[in-house]
N, C-alpha and C positions, 0 to 999 in steps of 0.2 A: 056337488062341490068339485072344485077343480082338482083338489088333491085326490079325491076319490076317483075322479075321471082319469087322472093320470096314473092311478094306481095299477091297473092291470097292464101286463106287458104287451109288447107288440104281437106276440104270438097267440094271444087269447082269442079264441073264436067259438062260435056256438057248437061246432062239431068236434072240438078238441076234447080229449080226455082230461080229467082233472089233474092227472100227474104230468101231462105234457108241458103245459106252460110253466109249471113250477120247476121242471128240470132244464128247459131250454133257456129261460130268461137269465138265470145266473150265469150260464155258460157264455151267452152273448155279452153280458156285462163284463165278464172276465176278459174276453177277447178285446173289447173296446178299451178296457183299462190297460191291457198289455200293449196295445198299439200306441196309446198315449205315452206310456212309460218309454217305449222304444223311440218315439219321436223326440221326447224331451231328454233322452239319455239318462233316465233315472233307473237305479237298481231298486230291488225290493226294500233294501235297508234305507236308501235315501228317501224313497216314497214314504216309508213308515216314519222316518225322521221328520219329514215335512209336515206330517199330521200333528195336530196339537195334543196328542196323547191318548185319544180314544182307541179302543181295541179294534184292530183291523178286521176281526171276525165278527164284530157286532153287526147283526142284521138290521139294526135301527139306525146305523150311521149312513146318512145320505151320501157321503163321499167315500164310503168304504166299498171294497170289492164284493162283499157279501150282503149288500143291502137287499132287504125283502120288504116290498111296499105293504104287503098284508100285515106283516108283523108290526111294521112302523105305524099303520093306521090303528091296529088294535091297541097298541101301546098308548097312542094319543087319546083314543076314546076312553081308555081306562083311567089314565092319569091326569088328563087336562080337562078343565071346565070348558064350557061353551065359549066364553070370551077368549080364552087362550087358543081354542081351536080356530076361531075366526081370525085371530092375529096370525096364527101359523099359515092359514090359507093365504092371507094378504101378503105375507112375506114371501111365500113360495111363488105366488103369481108375479110379484115384483122381480124375483130372481129369474123366472122363466123369460120375462120380457127383456131383462138385461142380457141374458144369454142370446136371445134372438137378435137383439140389437148388435151385440158383439159379432155374431156370425155374419150379419148383413154387412157390417163395417169391414170385416175381413175379406168378404167377397168383393166389395166395391174397391177396396184398396189394391187388391191383386188382380182386378179385372184386366188391366192392360197387360200384365204378365201372362195371364192365361191366353189372351188373344195373340201375344207375341209368340208364345210357345206353340200355339196352333199353326201360325203362319210358318214358323221355322220347320215344323214337322212336314208341312205340305211342300215346302221348298226342297227339303232333303229328299223327299220321294221323287220329285222331278229331277233333281241333280243326279241321283243314283241311277235313274233310267238312262240319262245321257251318258253317264260314265260307263255304264255297262255296254252301250253301243260302241263307244270309243275303244274300250278294251277289246271288244270282238274284232274291230277293224285292225287294231294293233297286232293282235295275235296272227291275223291273216297275213299282214305285211311281213312280220318276222318269219313266218314259214316260207314265204316267197324268197326273201333275202337269203335264208339258209340254203335253199335249193340252188339259187344262183351261185353262192359262194362255193358250194361243194363242186359244181360243174366247172367253175373257173380253176379251182385248185387241181382238179383232175387233169385239166387241159394243160396247165403251166408247170406241172411237176418236173418234167424232164428239162425244160428250159431253165427253171430256177436253179437246178443243180449246176448247169453249165455256166449260168451267170455268176454264181458264187465262186466257182473256180476261176473265172476270168477276173473277177474283182480282186481275188487274192493275188493273182499273177500281176495285175496292174499295180497293186500296192507294193509288191516286191520290186517291180521295175522302177517305180518312183524312188524307192529307197536306194536302189543301185544307181539310179541317175543322180541322186543327191550325193552319194559317195564319190562317183566319178567327177561330179562338178565341185566337190568340196575344196580342192586346192585353189581353183579359180575364185570361188566365193570368198575363201579366206583372204586371198590376195586383194580382192576388191575391197573387202571390209577394212583391211589394214591401210589401204591407200586412202579410203574415205574417212579414216579415223573412227570407224564404228567398232571400237575394240570390244565392247560388250557383246555385240552380235557375233563377232568372230569367235569369242570364247564360248558362246552358247552353241554355235555350229560344231566347234571342236568337241564340246562335251557330249553332244548327241551322237557323234560318230566314233568316239573313242572306244567304247566297248565293242562295237562291231569290228573295228579295225584290229583291235587286240585279239578278238576271237578268230578271225580269218587271216591273220598275218602270214600264215604258211602258204597262202595262195599268192602267186607272183603278182597278179594284178592288184590285189588288195595291199600287198607289200609295197608296191610302188606308190600307191595313194598315201599310205601311211608315212613313207619316207618324205614325200612332198609336204604333207601336212606338218610333220615334225620340223622341217626347215622353216616353213612359214610361221609356225608357232614359236620357234626360237626367236625369229625376227620380231614377232609381236611382243614376246616377253621382254626383249631388249628395249623396244620402244616404250613399253609401259614403265620399265625401270628408269629409263632416261627421263620420262615425264615425271615420275615420282621423285627422282633426285633433284630435278630442277627446283622444285618447291615453290614455283610461282603461283600455283593454284591453292585454293583453300583446303580446309580439313575435309569437307565432303568429297572433293575430287580426289584427294590423295587416298582417302579411305576406299574409294571406288577402284583406284589403281591396285591397292593392296588386295582387295577382294578378287580382282581379275587375275592377279598373279597367283594367289592361292588356288584359284580354280584351275590355273594352268599347271599346278603341281610344283610351284616353287617352294623352297624350304621355309617353313613357318617361323623358325627361330631367327633366321637371318632377316626376314621381313619385319619381324617384331622389333628387332633392334633398330632397323632403319626407320620404321614408323615412329618410334619414340624419339629418335635423334632429330628427325624433321620437325616433329611436334615441339621439341625443346627449342629449336631455333625460332619458331614462330612465337612461342610464349615468352622467350627471353627478349624478343624484340618488343613485345608489349610491356615487359617490365622495364626495359631501357627507356621507353617513351614516358612511363610513369615517373621514373627516377629523374628524367630530364625536367619534368614539371616541378620537382622539388629543388632544383638547382638554385643558386643564389642570384643569378642574373635575371631570368624571367620571373615575373610575379606569379606566385603559386595560385592556382585556382582555389575557389572555396572548397571546403572539405566535402560538401555534398556532390559537387561536380567531379571531384577527384574520385570518390568512391563509385560514382556512376560510370566513369570511364574505366576504372579497374574492373567493375562488375561486368560491363558489357564486353570489354576487351579480353582481359586475362581470364576471368572466371568463366565467361562464356566459352572461350576457346578451350579451356581445361575440361569443361563439361563435354564439348564435342569430341575431344580426344579420348576421354574416358569412355564415352558411349561407343565410339567407333572401335576402340581397342577391345572392349568387352564383347562386341558383336563379331569382330574378325578373329580374335584369338581366344575364343572361349575354350578351345580344345587344349590350351596350354596348361589349364588346371591351376592349382594353388601357386605354383612357381610364377606363372604369368601374372596372376593377381598381385603377388607380392612385388613383382617388378614394377607394375603400374602404380602400386601404393607408394613405393619408394620414390618413383618419378614425381608423383603429385605432392608428396611430403616435402621434397627438396624445393621445388618451384613454389609451392604454397608458402613455405617458410620465408622465402625471399619476398613474396608478395605481402605477407603479413608484416615483415620488417618495414617495407615502404609505407604501408598503411599506418603503422604505429608512428613513424617519423612525421607523417602528415597530421595525425591526430595530436601529436605532442605540440604542434604549432598552434593548436586551438586552446591550449590550457590557459592562455592569458585572457581569453574572452569571458564575459560574464553571462552571456546568453547561451543556454543549453539547447534551445530548440533545433537549431541547424545541426549541431553536433549529434543530438539524439536521432534526428532523421537520417543523417549519414550513417550512424551505427546500425540503425534499423535496416537500411538498404544493404549495407555490408553484410549483416547477419542473414538477411533473406537470400541474398545472392548465393551464399555458401551452403544453403540447404540442399540444393540439387547435387553439387559435387560431394557434399557430405554423405548423401544417401548412396550415390554411385560408388564412392570410395570410402566406405566405412573404416577400412583398415588404415587409411592415411590419417585419420583423426582431424580432418579439416574443420568440421563443424565444432568440435570441442576446442580447437585452437582459436577459432573465431569467437566462441563464447568467452574464453579466457581473456581475449583482448578487450571485449566489451566490458567484462567485469573489472579489468585493470583500469580502463579509462574511467569507469564509474567511481572507483575508489579514488583515483587521482582528482576527479571533479569534486568529490566530497572534501578532500584535503584542500583543494583550491578555494572552495566556498568557506571552509573553516578559516583559512588565512584571510579571506575577504572580510569575514565577520570580525576577526581580530583587528584588521586594519581599520575597519569602520569604527570599532570601539576606541581605538587609539586616536582616530581622527576626531571623534566626539570629545575626547579629553583635551585634545589640542584646541578645539574650538572653545571649550569651557575656559581653558587657561587664558586664551586671548580675550574672551569676553570679560574675565575677571581683571585682567591687567589693563585693558584699553581704557576703561573709565578712570582707573587710578592714575594713569599717565596723563590723561586729558583733564583731570580734575572734575569729572562729571559723575553722576550717579549711573551705575550700570544696571543691567537686568538683575532681577532677584534670583536667589538660588532655587526657589520653587519653579520659576519659569525655565531656568536652565535644566533643572532635573526633568521637567516634563519634556523638554526638547530632546534630551539625551535618551530618555526611556522610549519615546515614540520613534526616534531614529533607529535605535538598536532593534526594537520590535519589528519595524518595517523591514530592516535588513534580514532579520531571521525569517520572516514570512516570505520574502523574495527568494531566499536561499532554499526554503522548503518547496516553494513552487517550482524552482528551477530543477531540483533533483527529483521532484515527483514525476517529471517527464520520463524518467527511466522506468517507471512502473506503470505507465499508461497501458490500457488494455490493447490499443491498436498497435503497440510496439511488439515486434516479433519475439524479442528476448525477455519480455516482462514475465513470462510464465516459467522461466528457468528457476530452479530452486534457490539460487543465490539472490535473485531479485525478489523472491517471495518471502525470504527469511532473513538471511544474514545482512543483506543490504539495508533492509528496513530497521532491524533491531540494532545490530552492531555498527552499521555504517552511518545511517541517518540519526537514529536516536542517540546512540552512545558516542559515536565518533564526531558527529557534527554538533548536535544540540548540547548534549552533556559536556562534550569537550570544550565548546565555546563558553558555557556557563562557568566551568572550572577555570578556564583560561582567563575569563573576566575577573573572577575572584582572585586568582594569582596575580594578575596585573594590578589590581587594587591593593593587594597585600604588599606588593613590591614597594609601595610608598611608605610602608611601615617598617621595612627591613633595615634601612640605614637612617637612623634618627639624627645623624650628625649634620654635616653641611648639606648633604643631599636631601635629608628630610626637611631642613630649613628652606630649601629651594622650592618645595611643594607648597602651593597656596593653601593655607588652612581651610579656606572655603571649599576647595576641591575635595579635601578629605571629608568634610561634612556631606558634600553632595554624593560622593561615592558610597559613603556609609549608608545614607538614606536609600540610594539606588539598590544596594545589596539587601537592605531590609525589605524593600518593596518586592524584590525578587523572592525573598524567603516567604513573604506573606501571600502573594498571589501569582506573580508573573511566572515563576518556575512551573507551578502546577498548570497554569494556562498553556504555556508553551509545550509542555510534554503531552498534555491532553490533545492539543491541536496536532502534534506530531503523530500520536497513536491513532487519531481519527483519519488522517490523510494516508498513513502508511499502515495498513492492516497487517500487523506483525504475525507471521505464522511460524516464527522461530522460538524454540524453547530455551534459547541461551539466556543466562542470567543478565539482568539489566540493573542499572543503578536505581534504587528506590527514590521516590520524590522526597521522602523525609531526609534521606542522606544529603541530597543537594541543598535542601532548605537549611539543614544544620550547618553546612559549609558556608552558605551565603550569610547566615546570621552570625557565625563566628567571624567572617570577614568584616561585616558591618561593625561588630563590637571592637575588633582590632583597630579599624580605621578611626572610630570615635575615640577610643582610648589614646591612639596616637595623636589625634587632634588636641586632646587635653594636654598631653605631654609637650607637644610643640608650643602651644600657647603658654603653658606653665613655664617652659624653658625660656621663652622670651622675657617674661617678667622676672624669672629667677636670675637671668644674666644681669639685669639692671640692679637687682638687690645685691647680688654677690659683688659686683664691682663697686657699688656704693659703700659696702661694708669694708671691703679689702683695701680700698684706696684712701681711707680716712684715718687720721691719727686720733684715736679715741682717748688716749691718755692726756693729750694737751689740748683738747677741744675746748672751746669757750662755752660759757653758760648758754643754754638754748634760749633763743628768742622767738623762733618760729619752726614750723615743720620743714623738714628737708624736702628739696624739690623732687627727689627720686620717689618719695612716698606719694607726693601728688601725682607723679607720672604713673605710678602703679595703680592708683585709684582711677585715673583718667583712662588708662588702657583697659582695666577691668570693666569700667563703665562703657567704654567703646565696644568691647566685645558683647556686652549685654544689650546695648542700644542699637549698634549698627549691624552686627553679624547675627547674633542669636535671635533677634526678632524674625529674621528670615529662617533661622533654624526652627523657630516656633511653628513655621509653616511646614517644616519637615518632621519635627518631633513634637511630642507633647510638652506642655509647660513643666510638669513635674509637681511634686508635693513638698511644701515646706512645713516644718513644725510651727506651732503657734509661737509668735514672738512675744517676749516679755515686754512690759511697758517701759522698762528702763534700759532697753538695749542700747539706745543711742546716747545714754547719759552716763554710762559706766566709765570710770576713770581708772586707767591702769597705773598702778604704783607698785612698789616693791611689796607693799602690805595690802594689796587690793583684794586678794582672795583669803579665804579663811585658813587655808593651808599655809599661805605665806605669812599670815599673822602669827601663826605658831612657829614659823620658821625663823622670823626675825623679831627679836625683842627690842623694845625702845632703848634699853641700855645696851646698845651694840658695842662690843669691844673687839680689838684685834684678835683676841683669843677665841673668838666664836667660829671661824671658818670650818673647823672640823665638825662641829656640831651641826652647822647648817648643811653641809654636804650630806651628813648622815640623814638628817631630816628630809632633805630633798630626795635622796634615793629611796627612803621608806615611802614617801608620798607617791613616787612613780609606780611603786608596786601596787598601790591601791587605786591609782587613777586609771581611767579608761584609755586603752591603747588606741591610737589613731592610725589607721591603715591609709597611708598617703596614696599608694598606687592601687587602691581597691578598684574592682570592676566598675566601669562607667555605665549607668543606665541610659536608655534611649529617651532622655528628656533634657530640657534646658537647664533645670536646677542642678541635676547631677553633673552636667558638663562644667558649669561655673564652679560648683563645689570642688571638683577635681583640680581645676586650674588654681584656685585659691589655696588648696591644701599643698600643692607642689610649691607654690610661691612662698608660703609662710614656712614650710619645712626647710626650704633653701635658706631663708633668712635665719631660722633657728640654728642651722648647722654652721652658717658663717659666723654668727654671734659667738658660738661656742669656741671658735678658733681665735678670737681676738681678746685683748685685755683692755678694760675700760677704766677711765677715770671717773670722778664724781659727776662731772658735767656730761661725759660720754654716756653714763648710765641714764642720766636725766633726759638726754637727747633720744635715747632708745625708748624711754618711757613716753615721751611726747609722740614719737613716730608711731609707736604701737597703739596709742590712744587714737591717733588720727586714722589709722587703718581700721580700728574697730568701729569708728563712727560710720564708716562707709561700706565696709566689706560684709558686715553681718547680714545685710538684706539680700545678698546674692546667693547665700548657701542654704542648704536644706535644713541645717540645724545650727543656730547661732552659737551654741555651746562649743561647737568645734572650733570656731574662730577664737572664742574666749580662751579655750585651752591652749591653742597654739601660741597666741600672743602672750598668755601668762608664762608659757615656757620660754619665750624669747626674753621677756623682762627678767624672769628668774635666772636664766642663764647669764644674762648681762650682769646681774647682781653678783652672781657667783664668781664672775671674771673681773670683778671690780674690787680693788683693795680698800676703797673708802665708799661703801654703798650708802650714800645719803640720797634718798628719793626726793623728788620735787613734790610740792604740795599739790593735791588733786585739783584744787581750784585754779592754781596757776596753769596746770596742764590743760584744763578745759579752756581757759582764756586764750592760751597760745594756739590751741587747735581751732577754736572758733575764729580767731583772727587769721589763721592760715587758710 
């Protein structure tokens, strides 16, 4: 069997002792296992962990380190039947073949690597032989070179010392030659205008001349140099004072004068004085552009000129001053800061004058670009002159202009709203003058609403330029917080909405002649406009504002609910005022008709008075001509169910149950006291009518309010007159006529009945001979009328 054949170890031979193979085979296996563990980087614990749980000391474990083939075969023979032994043999043969195949594959796959490694080793042997030969030759050459170097050094030792001494003498002679030639060199440099070279020569020789000035020859050279240096300093001062050159050239002159030992304090004053002259000239040129005669350039060009001219010159002056007079310390820095603060203030005043000329324009793009360049230009001087506060002053100017622009846009929105109202007035008046039918209120309302909303969006887009990311000042705290919350939201949007409500309410403040001059349709339109704002527009506008201007300020703002309440209150006041105006028109007709008639001597009524027909016609006109358009603005409203005899009821002194008890058929002159008492008692139990009750936002409520005001006026006028028999009957006819037509306009017909009952009852109380007309006759007269 193969398993049996494979059983004995490699060391079993015929001459070996029985103990030899048993001792050497496990030792070899342990070494092989150890090498495999070392190769795969496994510890004893990991190797044990990788096994599937059998005891590592088990001699029957094929994969264990203590495997014993004899014990394994004995165990198989004892425990396994023949069939299982055959299966074990087949499985073991299969595993041996698989291992052989894997070994061959491993060899084949790494064959090229083995060949390459062999070639590399062979090449390394050859290269190392060549390298050893080259190293030997190099060592020989180095020895020869060392020998030659030693002999040369020994030969030139004496000469080297003499050459060193001669070189030192030569350098000294050259320095002496430079000193003796220094006056002539300085003179030549002054003549050629090479002032910088002359100052460098003087600086190189100054220390030596000071050290050896006790020697006559050096003293003479020093005296000559001082004369030439004084003339050089005079020429530099002359060149500096002329001021014809630019800031860099003047800074060079000051630097050379300082190098020549001129007093720094005096040079500092002269430097700032000359710089002031140049910068003031730039300011004068800018101021000339703002004069009345020449047309001023656009604001962007103006700021560009100021930035390149004045601001650029100020930067050059500040940089040169700090480089030249750094030794002046805090006093010098404060002097420069005061200088920049003064001239910068004058420049800012000119810029503000020019920016003020832009406040009338509606486009902010050019203005914002100009402010951006103005702010950017002042970054450099602001960093150089932090104590002068130029950057802060520039930011304040930008903020002030932004606030003024917000105010300008608010005025523009107010003017646009007033312009829309003027257009509506003209649209309402033009058809009336021409006798044509004009545009409907719904169309006018849509035009006004869209026009105002477009103006608001345009204003938001215009002021949004101040917060654009590419603008240099948009990251300032003011534009990230207060400008968005208090400026745009509160100042512009909330301010305009409140201004619009106040303007609308101004039509309600003077109900006399001025109130009468306001077209009633305009009051309806404004009322609906404010109601639309309360319903949706205010929320939409404020949401749009908050989205465009990401507010990072924690300042309190006006809630949407507060603005909506204000708009609704304005709409209510306008609608109530409309009812009062229309009621006042009808009331004036009724009052004049009552006050101008002699009710004691009037004739027996034969028809309805013309004024009553006019009242019905005007009320019908309001219902037919105006309020159908209101129906497009407001809801129709709810009316109580009408009784079947509403149009057939006849007013008489005895028409109501309470009046039947008030007047007995056997009326005598002694009855007035009793009737007054009965009337007052009846009023205590009757329903109180609130004439000026709040008007709802619907058509029925509007008409009800107008009719209540009209009938209440009629009632009060009747109470102030005295009536004869026929005068009472005329009032009875008129009230019946009004009842026939007015009941259908109100929310509750009982309200009309009560008021007309009061009118007839009051007329009866004011009549010495209250004899009513027969109801049938009243109906005939009213039907004929």
